[in-house]
NURO-474695 format. One record per atom (N, C-alpha, C): x, y, z. Coordinates in steps of 0.02 Angstrom, whole numbers, plus 50000, padded with zeros to 5 digits. Layout:
N
XYZ;...
This chain:
439
514074746351736;513444743651766;513074750151799;513454754951817;513034759551860;512914766251815;513084765651743;512944770951700;512154771951702;511994779051705;511404780251676;511284780051603;510614780351583;510484779651519;510844785251473;510894791951495;511314797651471;512014795151469;512304793251526;512994791351521;513144786451457;512804780751452;512854775951410;512784778451338;512364783151333;512224785951268;512804790551243;513024794751298;513664798451290;514284795451264;514474789551298;514894785151284;514904782451217;514334779951203;514194776551126;514304782151070;514094788051077;514204793851034;514944794951035;515214795151085;515984797851082;516384793251052;516134786351039;516444781051010;516504781550934;516094786350909;515984786750834;516514791250812;516824789150759;517464792750724;517174798250683;517184804450717;516954810350694;517414815550716;517374822150669;517714827150690;517264832350746;516644830850753;516204833350806;515594829050794;515014831950820;514474828050817;514204828550741;513884822250725;513584821450654;513034827350640;512734828450700;512064833150690;512384840250677;512984841950686;513244848350678;513564847950604;513614843850566;513884843250501;513604847750452;513944851850409;513614855450360;514034855750295;513714854850233;514024855250175;514274862850164;514884863250147;515274870550137;515534871050067;515604865750028;515824866749960;515714860549918;515734861449854;515774856249812;516364857949752;516764853349745;517304855049691;517374849149646;517774850149589;517754845849541;518554844649510;518574839949483;519124839449440;519044833549391;519124834849319;518914830849270;519514827149245;519514820749255;520134815449217;520084814849159;520534814049116;520544812749047;520654804849040;520124802349009;520094794948995;519764792848937;519674785348924;519304783648873;518604786548867;518404788048932;517744791548942;517914796149008;517974802248996;518114806849046;517774806149113;518194806449176;517794804849239;517934812249273;517264814449273;517164821249320;517094819949388;517524821149429;517664818049504;517414823149549;516994821249603;516694825549646;516974824949712;517074830949746;517294831549823;516774836149854;516394833249908;515954837349953;516364839050007;516384845150023;516664847250091;516264848750135;516474848450203;516054851050265;516374855450307;515984858150365;516294862350403;516764858850456;516794851750455;517214847850501;517794845150477;517874846550411;518524844450383;518424836850340;518004833150367;517844826350329;517514828550258;517614824450210;517324825550146;517144818350116;516744819750059;516514813450033;516674814149952;516844808749913;516944808449847;516494804449815;516344806649744;515954803049694;516194805049634;515754802749584;515944806249509;515374805449468;515294810349427;514764810449372;514954805449325;514474802649289;514424796349247;515024798249204;515394792349170;515864793949116;515664797149058;516034801049038;515814805148982;515344810348996;515224810849057;514694816849073;515064822549085;514744827449125;515044834449125;514994836649195;515594840149221;515474842549295;514984846949308;514684849349267;514064854849272;513514850049300;513484843949278;512874839849293;512784839949372;513404840149399;513374840049474;513404846849509;513844851049480;513824858649500;513194862149508;512794859849457;512064863549451;511674863149516;511844857749552;511494856649622;511824860149676;512404863349673;512754865749738;512434870049774;512044874949746;511684879149783;511044877349827;510904870849803;510384867549849;510634863349905;511344860849897;511644857349955;512024860850002;512274867349982;512664870550034;512234873050102;512514870350161;512194872450227;511784866350243;511624860850192;511334854950207;511724850250259;511464846450301;511824839950334;511894835450293;512424832850275;512554827350226;512294820750243;512194819550313;511924814450337;511234812750319;510914817850296;510234817250272;510154815550197;510454810150184;510544807250107;509864806950069;509404804150102;508774802850066;508414810350065;508474814050115;508124820950103;508474824850036;509104824250041;509364828649988;509314825149921;509374818849926;509144814649857;508444816249832;508034816949885;507354818049861;507324824849832;507614829349859;507644835649825;507914837849757;508354833849743;508774833849677;508594830549628;508364824849646;508144818649585;507694821149534;507334825749542;506754828049487;507064831049446;507724833649446;508054837649406;508584833449358;508584827049376;508944822349335;508614819649281;508934815149242;508604812249177;508974806149161;508844802349100;509124796749078;509764797749052;510194793549050;510774793349027;511344797249065;511734801949042;512214805049063;511954810849106;511264813249085;510954817949126;510764815249203;510804808249213;510724806649285;511424806849317;511924808449295;512574807449319;512734812649378;512424817149373;512554823149426;512204820449495;511594818449494;511114816349547;511534810849576;511614805549536;511994798949549;512674799949590;513114803449554;513644805049589;513694808249652;513244813349665;513184816849721;512934812349771;512474807749758;512244802749807;512804798849837;513264795949785;513834792349807;514364795449860;514454802349838;514854805549874;514554805949952;513974807949955;513604808850022;513664802550064;513584796850024;513674790250069;514334789550079;514804791250047;515644789950067;515644795050128;515344800950127;515564805350185;515244802350248;514544799550243;514194797250305;514584790950330;514824787450288;515174781850311;515904783550344;516184788450321;516804790950359;516624793250430;516114797150428;515824800350484;515714795650545;515354789650524;515214785150570;515694778150567;516194778850536;516694773650532;516544767450510;515934767250458;515754760350435;515754760750359;515864754550333;515794753950249;515204754950226;515174757550159;514504759350134;513964753950125;514214747950117;513714742550112;513344742650172;513564743450227;513184743150295;512524747750286;512504753350254;511914757450246;511404753750193;511554749250155;511224746950108;510884739750138;510984738350195;510694732850238;511254726550247;511914727450235;512414723350240;512574719750181;513014714150185;513274711850126;513024704150118;512884701750045;512734695450038;513274692050020;513884693850011;514554690649976;515114694549999;515644690750005;516334694550026;516794696849965;516564693349908;516944695349850;516414695449787;516584701349743;516104702549682;516454700149617;516114697249585;516264693949513;516314700249464;516864701149431;516884705049372;516764701349301;516474706549266;516504704449191;516914709749154;517254707949103;517834712249066;517544713149015;517554720048987;517424724348929;518004722548893;518084720948823;518524719048777;518474723748724;519074727248712;519084731948653;518994729048587;518764731048533;518674728048464;519434726748430;519494722548395;520154721648366;520134726248314;520744728448287;520854732248226;520524728248163;520574722148160;520324719448100;519834713948127;519174715448109;518564712248148;518534704848127;519034700548122;518964692448093;518804688948172;518514683948141;518354678948205;518984677148241;519514676048211;520104674348247;520394680248284;520294686948258;520554692648305;520114693148361;519514691748354;519104692448414;519244686948473;519414681248445;519594676048488;520324677648523;520714679948490;521324681648526;521194688048574;520694692148565;520734697548609;520394693748671;519834690648668;519454688148725;519934683648757;520424679348728;520874675648768;521314679348811;521484685448786;521884690448829;521594691948889;520934692448885;520544694048945;520504688448994;520404681948965;520434675549005;521084674549037;521644677049007;522294675449041;522424679249101;522004685049102;522004689149166;521644685549229;521324679849210;521014676749260;520244678349263;519974682149217;519264683549211;518914677449181;518384675949219;517964671349196;517204672449172;517264679649155;516524682849126;516744687949091;516724687549024;516974692448970;516384695248918;516444701948910;516014704548855;516324706148798;516134705948736;516474708048681;515894710448628;516104714848581;515594719348547;515524715048473;514944713248462;514884710348391;514374715148349;514634721348332;514164725948306;514194724748231;513834729648186;513884728448117;514524729448080;514954732348124;515634733148103;515984727348078;515694720848112;516054714348090;515944712248023;515474716347985;515274715147928;515584718947869;516114723747897;516564727347843;516894722047804;516924724047738;517284719147683;516914712547678;516444710947716;516134704647701;515594705947639;515724702947582;515294703847522;514574700147533;514074704847515;513384700747510;513094699447586;513334704547636;513154704547705;512524709147718;512564714447681;511984719547692;511604719947640;510934723147648;510524724047593;510454731147585;510504733647523;510424741447503;510934745047522;510864751547525;511364756647537;511094762447589;511564766047611;511384770747661;511034776447625;510584780547650;510394785947618;510964791347600;510944793847541;511454799147527;511164806247530;511724811447521;511594818447513;511214820947586;511364817347645;511054819847712;511594824047734;511404829147780;511804833747817;512154828547865;512914828747883;513124824747933;512854826248011;512654831648022;512514833248085;511744829948097;511324829748042;510644827448043;510754819348054;511214815848031;511324809148038;511554807448106;512024812548125;512304811648197;511794811548245;511314817248243;510824818348300;510204814548297;510154810748235;509494806048233;509454801748294;508894800948326;508864796548385;508864789348358;509104784448404;509174778148381;508394774648367;508404772148314;507794768048300;507404773148239;507494778348237;506994783148200;507384784448124;507974782048108;508324783848051;508224776848001;508644777247949;508554771247902;508894765347944;508494759547940;508764753547975;509164749947918;509564744747955;509974740647920;509734733847907;509734730847856;509564724247835;510144720547827;510164713747858;510724709847863;510544704147826;510964701847776;510814695047743;510974689047790;510754682747754;510914676647791;511724676647796;512034679547758;512794678447750;513024682947815;512804688747812;512894693347876;512764690447935;512224687047947;512094684748012;512604679048028;512764674347969;513164669047985;513894671848001;514084677447976;514764680647989;514694682948063;514254685448087;514214688048165;514134681648210;513794676548187;513894670548228;514474666948228;514874667248164;515544665348156;515994667348212;515894674748220;516324678048264;516204675548343;515564674548358;515394672348430;515624664748434;515594660748373;515754654048385;516524652248394;516934657548363;517604656348362;517824657748435;517464663348466;517634665748534;517484659448585;516934657348575;516674651448619;517174646448609;517304643848553;517834637748548;518464639848571;518734646148580;519324647948595;519364647448676;518824650048710;518884650748775;518574644448825;518234640648776;517884635148809;517164636448838;516894632048867;516284631948900;516254633748973;516824634849012;516864636949075;516924644049084;516854648249026;516874655549031;516214657949006;515964663049051;515374667049037;515434671848977;515064671548920;515174677248876;514474681048859;514624686648851;514064691148827;514334696148768;513804698848739;514004703648684;513544709748689;513844714548647;513594721148646;513734724748582;513404730348562;513444734948510;513434731648448;512734728448439;512604725148372;512044728948339;511644733748362;511224736148329;511124743848343;510934746048414;510784752248435;510274756348405;509664751948383;509224754948347;509314755148274;509914752748243;509934753048164;509624746448143;509404742648181;509234735748162;508454735448193;508034732648137;507284731948163;507224726648223;506664725548255;506584720448304;506574714948263;506304713748207;506374707048175;507034705048157;507474709948134;508204708548120;508664706348182;508444709248242;508774707648299;508534700548322;507884699148314;507644691948337;508034687448286;508174688848227;508434683648172;509184682848203;509574688448232;510144687448250;510164683148316;509744685048362;509634681648430;509554674048410;509144672248365;509054665148353;509764661548320;510084666048289;510804664048256;511264661548313;511194666148364;511744665548427;511494661148471;510994657548470;510794653048522;511124647548540;511504644348494;511854638948510;512484639448538;512704646448561;513424647248593;513314648848664;512744648448699;512714649448774;512834655648790;512674660848758;512904666748789;512484668948858;512854673448895;512504675248967;511994680348949;512124684448904;511604688948874;511814692348811;511404695448782;511544701048730;511244707348747;511594713048741;511444718648791;511174724748735;510614727448755;510354734048728;510234732648657;509804727148650;509724725448569;509304730348533;508854734348563;508434738748538;508464746348569;508144751748545;508254758148580;507984757448654;508354760848691;508304759748763;507634761648795;507234766148772;506594768448798;505994764048780;506084757948731;505544755448709;505434748348744;505054748148789;504874742648829;504594736448790;504244739148740;503834733748706;504214730348647;504734733848628;505214730948579;505594725448616;505884729048673;506284723848716;505764716948741;505224718748753;504794712748766;504704707648704;504734710248653;504624705648588;505234701548580;505864705148597;506454700948577;506504695948641;506414697948693;506554693248748;506094687848744;505374688648717;504994682348719;505104677348649;505534680848607;505684677348539;506304671648544;506744675148574;507384671848580;507584668548637;508044662848639;508294659548698;508994663748723;509264668548689;509794671248725;509474677148764;509664677548832;509494682148879;509534689448850;509134693548878;509214700848847;509334704448910;509894708548913;510054713148966;509954720648944;509694725148984;509704732148970;509564736549032;509684743149030;509554746649082;510104751649096;510604753249057;511204757349075;510904764849059;510394765849028;510194771949016;509634774949056;509344769249102;508774770649137;508874774649205;508384779349218;508564783849274;508024782749326;508214781849378;507824779849457;507374773549441;507144771049494;506604765849503;506124766149450;505824772349446;505334774449391;505464771849331;506184773049309;506374771349239;506394763349219;506484760049277;506464752949271;505954749849281;505314752749309;504784749049326;504424746149272;504304749249218;503844746049161;504234740849137;504924740849125;505204733949101;505284729049147;505314730149216;505244724949260;504634721549259;504024725449263;503424723349272;503114719449217;503444721449150;503244718549098;503664711849081;504084711249121;504594706249113;505004707349040;505124713249019;505324714748951;505974712448943;506374711348996;507064709248990;507224704249044;507714699449032;507914693849073;508344696449135;508834702249123;509314704549168;509324711449160;509154715549224;509214722449220;509964724449230;510124729849195;510844731549190;511004738949207;510864740049270;510914748549295;511674750249289;511814756649273;512324759449283;512264763549340;512614763049404;512594765949458;512504774349453;512934777249404;513044784049394;512454786249347;511964782349327;511354785449289;510744782749333;510714777749358;510104774049392;509924777349450;510444782149494;510204784949548;510604784249601;511244780749604;511724779949644;511564772649677;511934773349749;511884766049776;511214763549805;510854767449855;510294766149879;509714764949827;509744769549777;509124769449723;509324761649684;509894760449670;509984755449638;509904747949678;510054749249741;509824742849778;509114741549775;508694747549783;507964747349784;507704745549716;508044747149659;507844743749593;508004736349591;508634733649615;508714727749602;508244723449645;508124725649708;507644720749754;506964720349713;506674726149684;506094726249651;506094721349597;506684720849543;506714715749504;506694709649526;507094708249583;507074701149609;506434698349621;505864702249635;505264700849656;504844697449587;505174698649533;504864696549468;505384691149438;505914689249485;506314683549453;506834686449398;506954692549407;507464696449357;508124697849404;508684695349391;509294696849423;509624703349394;510114705349426;510444712449415;511164710949399;511434713349341;512214714249322;512274722749319;512874723949340;513044731749346;513464733449290;513174739049248;513514742049197;514064747049240;514624747249211;515134752749236;515704753749194;515924760849184;516564761949140;516794768649171;516854769349237;517154774549266;517754773249297;517844778149350;518494777949379;518454773049451;519134772649483;519054768949538;518574770649594;518434777249598;517904779449644;517184775849635;516974777049571;516274773349565;516384766249567;516944764249542;517074755449554;516984753349617;517194758049676;517134755049739;516374756549765;516134761749738;515294761649749;514914755449718;515094753249670;514804747849622;514984740849669;515584740349701;515714734549742;515304734449804;515134740249839;514694740049901;514004738249878;513764741249825;513114739449803;513004732749786;513484729949740;513424723449721;513484718649786;513864720349836;513844715649889;513164715349921;512724720549919;512094720949953;511434718449915;511634717049857;511134713749802;510974706049810;510554703549832;510524696049831;510554692849760;510244695749710;510184693049642;510714695449593;511254697549624;511764700249581;512184695449536;512394697149473;512694692249426;513444694849425;513624700549395;514314702649394;514364710049377;514844712649385;515064719949384;515594721049320;515334725349284;515834726349230;516434731149248;517054729649207;517654733849221;517864735549151;517854742949145;518024745549083;518664747949079;519164747349134;519724750649148;520294747349145;520324740349117;520814736049123;521374738049084;521354741949025;521934742948980;522204750948994;521974754049048;522194760649064;522704760149111;523304762049105;523844760749143;523904765549216;523494771149208;523404776349257;522844774949293;522464770449283;521774769649318;521854768649393;522234764849422;522374763649487;522544769049528;522934773949494;523394779149525;522974785249539;522304784849522;521894790449537;521594790249611;521744784649652;521484784549709;522034781349764;521964781649826;522294777649868;521964772949917;522224766849924;521774762149959;521524757349924;521644757749851;521454751449812;522184747649813;522104740649825;522624736449830;522954735149752;523564734249752;523844734049690;523624728349640;523504722249676;523244715849639;522554714949674;522074719549650;521494719949684;520984714349651;521204712049582;520804706849553;521154699749566;520734695449594;521034689149607;520514683549569;520744679749524;520284674149489;519654677649476;519574683349439;518984686649421;518634689649472;518804690049537;518424692849578;518794698949629;518374703849656;518714707949691;518334708649768;518804709049826;518514709149890;518134714849903;517554713049943;517164719549963;517584723750015;517764729750008;518154733250058;517824734050121;518054734450181;517814734950245;518064742050284;518354746350239;518564752650264;517974757650269;517994761750312;517394766650313;517284770550234;516674772050228;516504774550167;516584770650116;516704772750051;516884768649997;517524764750004;518034766450046;518624763750052;519184764550022;519104771249981;519644774149949;519754781049964;520294785049943;520304791449948;520604794249876;520674801149882;520934804149814;521724804049818;521994803249756;522674802649747;522764808649705;522854814949738;522994821049704;523524821749650;524014817349670;524554817749615;524294813849551;524034807949559;523774804649506;523264808249471;522864811149501;522284814649472;522584820449425;523084823649465;523334829249428;523664828849363;524034822349363;524374820149304;523974817849242;523314817849256;522834815749205;522274819549199;522354825849207;521734831149205;521584831349127;520904832049112;520714834349051;520894840649031;520844845749081;521024852249068;521174855149139;521504860949153;521734863949215;521154864249264;521194862349322;520734863249375;520674856949426;521134857249478;521164851949529;520804853749587;520094852549583;519654854649647;519754862349660;519694866449616;519724872849625;519054875449646;519104881549677;518354884349696;517834885249650;517294884849668;516744884949621;516094890249640;516344895849660;515844900349695;515354901849647;515444902549578;514964903249534;514394899949527;514404893549568;513814889849575;513474889649642;513774894449687;513364895149747;512714897249758;512554901249709;511804903749698;511484900649654;510774899749657;510334896949608;510424899049542;510374894849479;510434897049421;509694897249391;509264893649427;508494894549411;508254899449448;507534902349414;507094906349438;506564903149480;506514905049542;505924903049580;505364907649607;504804905249608;504234909349608;504174911449687;504114917249707;504004919849774;503234923349776;502844920849824;502114923249820;502084931149821;502524933549857;502434941649864;502904945549821;503264941549780;503644945349736;503754943249665;504064945549613;504104943849542;504584938849544;504784935649488;505224930549482;506004932449501;506204930249552;506934931249572;507344926449539;507994929449534;508564924849514;509084924849552;
């Protein structure tokens, strides 16, 4: 009761779980380790002068250089200034995997700040709306793409207790089905020319009524097998190789089966094409895993070009930016589902973000078939999934830490958080008014 204001402030500050004062924190190093997986995980560790560090990761199938290119800009910075750092580096990111470095570093910064102040990351996003986060499972394609084989695969996911399941109904389900496609692919093209052609700019596929019926048969078989108490969604049925009109025909054929959504039906950058499909069919359209920052989502949201936004945290800009995106979409009546195919580190970042989004639907899990997945971190409960949900962690930061043994056993190539001094100096040239271009 007799404390002076300075005494009270000093006592409150000393209660913070830090190695020294947060204002004295400095970033001293950024190191990486690349885990070999179905999609490789470039894992980030941001070190400081006080021994505390933060962990994150570049988006699955990205490259460690996507994060290391920013090292010279982060060295010496106070990691608690997350928005300041994010504002400085975000201009150098881009769509898809090119957003993975910016996004992964943002996650690592929030993890570090959470550890410093002893609070979970969701607290920095405004607190949580839910205690548990619902998962939706990605389901691998069966070797033989028959309706029965698909039904068996999805039933395997339901047996795990999951109540929301995604499966891939691509053009591959028409392999061996007579009279399902119209015409033939162009011949005598260079392989790399075909490989590098942008989606939607090459020869499009025409599907016959028989082909559409076969695709619908697959969905119908899965729906009949799992019943109506399980949410289903589909992916990988065009990726730009089907015209908007073909996609609309497919969407109408799938309407009777009560899908939660069909995902990325047209090239990711084409808002008007998404709008055409969304307006024409009763199956909800979800998209957004390639979009970068709030700016990349804005047109699709304002045009109501999709029914559900589907950001990938490791492309969209990290935790705080994805929260801003979701809140903006909610103003237009558009809910958020989260795309995810990374390690347990980004998984925890997704849990914290999902907890803070009021209009959240479900979070993808792409690692259910990877036996080593949980061994990459410590702090993840052995039976972390219960009835299709995962509890939001209350530990400081992301709530998990690196398991060096587990990571070392699954490296893509040698290099377990080894020094990265070659990235300490800028790789870009900057103009100095009184000098020539310096490097």
